[in-house]
Every structure is written in C-alpha cells, then in structure tokens.
LOPA-444180 format. One record per residue (C-alpha): x, y, z. Coordinates in pm, whole numbers, padded with zeros to 5 digits, always signed. Example, Ala and Ser with C-alpha at 12.3 -4.5 7.8 and 13.67 -1.06 7.14 Angstrom:
BEGIN
+01230-00450+00780 +01367-00106+00714 
# end
This chain:
BEGIN
-03744+07478+03158 -03388+07544+03275 -03322+07828+03516 -03165+08140+03370 -02790+08151+03417 -02636+08493+03469 -02270+08530+03377 -02016+08786+03491 -01662+08807+03352 -01346+08990+03459 -01011+08974+03280 -00708+09096+03468 -00342+09157+03387 -00094+08964+03601 -00003+09252+03831 -00055+09278+04206 -00244+09605+04153 -00507+09417+03950 -00618+09217+04255 -00796+09528+04385 -01048+09498+04099 -01200+09187+04259 -01395+09400+04508 -01579+09601+04241 -01653+09282+04049 -01805+09123+04359 -02010+09434+04437 -02183+09394+04099 -02258+09031+04176 -02379+09120+04529 -02616+09383+04392 -02771+09151+04131 -02777+08831+04338 -02861+08996+04674 -02580+08843+04878 -02571+08898+05252 -02263+09032+05432 -02141+08686+05539 -02162+08551+05185 -01991+08863+05054 -01709+08829+05307 -01653+08462+05222 -01641+08544+04852 -01418+08848+04897 -01154+08652+05089 -01172+08339+04871 -01180+08512+04535 -00904+08756+04631 -00685+08463+04738 -00760+08270+04419 -00684+08569+04195 -00368+08658+04387 -00246+08297+04361 -00323+08291+03987 -00126+08612+03931 +00171+08534+04157 +00207+08155+04147 +00029+08068+03822 +00133+08346+03588 +00448+08439+03784 +00363+08811+03758 +00412+08788+03380 +00217+09088+03251 +00173+08922+02910 -00047+08659+03078 -00405+08716+03193 -00625+08593+03475 -00991+08543+03394 -01268+08533+03654 -01610+08404+03554 -01914+08397+03780 -02213+08179+03697 -02538+08209+03888 -02691+07863+03905 -03004+07745+04088 -02904+07773+04455 -02535+07826+04380 -02275+08080+04276 -01982+07934+04083 -01663+08133+04035 -01399+08009+03792 -01051+08159+03819 -00829+08076+03523 -00460+08151+03480 -00214+08079+03200 +00050+07911+03413 +00188+07558+03420 -00044+07444+03701 +00029+07268+04027 -00080+06972+04238 -00303+07104+04520 -00245+06785+04719 +00124+06884+04745 +00045+07217+04912 +00130+07189+05280 -00122+07278+05549 -00060+07619+05708 -00168+07460+06038 +00144+07242+06059 +00374+07373+06329 +00660+07443+06087 +00426+07656+05869 +00252+07864+06136 +00487+08161+06108 +00514+08164+05728 +00388+08480+05559 +00226+08286+05275 +00060+07952+05216 -00288+08014+05357 -00483+08089+05037 -00599+07737+04948 -00674+07665+05314 -00892+07978+05336 -01074+07896+05011 -01149+07543+05130 -01263+07671+05469 -01493+07946+05340 -01639+07793+05023 -01879+07500+05006 -01671+07332+04737 -01331+07405+04580 -01196+07220+04278 -00868+07246+04088 -00825+07144+03727 -00533+07166+03490 -00639+07280+03146 -00431+07303+02832 -00436+07683+02875 -00345+07688+03246 -00497+07616+03585 -00864+07662+03675 -01000+07691+04028 -01374+07647+04086 -01519+07812+04396 -01875+07709+04484 -02099+07902+04727 -02431+07752+04833 -02686+08034+04831 -02936+07839+05041 -02731+07835+05361 
# end
C-alpha cells in the first residue's frame, strides 16, 4: 500500500508583495508535518528565494502571470515545486556568487542558497514555464 501523499498549493500574482505569503504557506506545512526549526529555516530561505526568482526573473514582474507553489509530502521527503510562466533559463549559466567579481553584487545568491540548504534542487523547462524542485529529507 502506497503512503498517503498530502498536497498543499499556493498560487501567487507576480508582485514582490506576494512573496510575503510564503511564510504563512510554510507555517501550515510545518504544523501538519511537524517540522523542526532548522528544517523550517531551510525551507523559508529556499522557498522565498525560489518564489522571488520566479516572480522577478521568470515572470518579469508581469502581473498577468502567476507563480504556483506545490508541496508534496512523500515518505521521508518534502517536495516543493515552484512554477513560473516565464521563458526559462539555463541554471548552469548562473555564475557562482562566491567568485571574487560577484562577492559585492546585491543579487545572484538565490540558486546558491537553495542548493546549499536543500538536499536536492532540480530545474526543468516546461512548455508553460520553468519549474524548480526543492527536496528536503525529513529523516536528517
């Protein structure tokens, strides 16, 4: 028998103000899944960065486009999918914020933070936009 999969969904307009709704969304997940403070912090930073990137870089702050966040509770894992309606990008072309020439830049740390804090991060271009998968191992 397969384990029950709990789904959470959040749809946001492409405005900077909408990023603040990530916290309330994660508090619901934390309550139901019983996340500890370290897990919650990792998710808060990573998911906020992913949503902000989707709004700013993916959808270009176009308020007619949406960002969708889906959370799936899987055996031993939390999976967050962040979907935008933009043209997509090549994550391998994003420069490291640790390079000397990038250290003082005000942006460019989001993907680095996601990869540092999450157990797995995947990027996929879809016909409807870009999708980022953020995986958190619940057994650590």
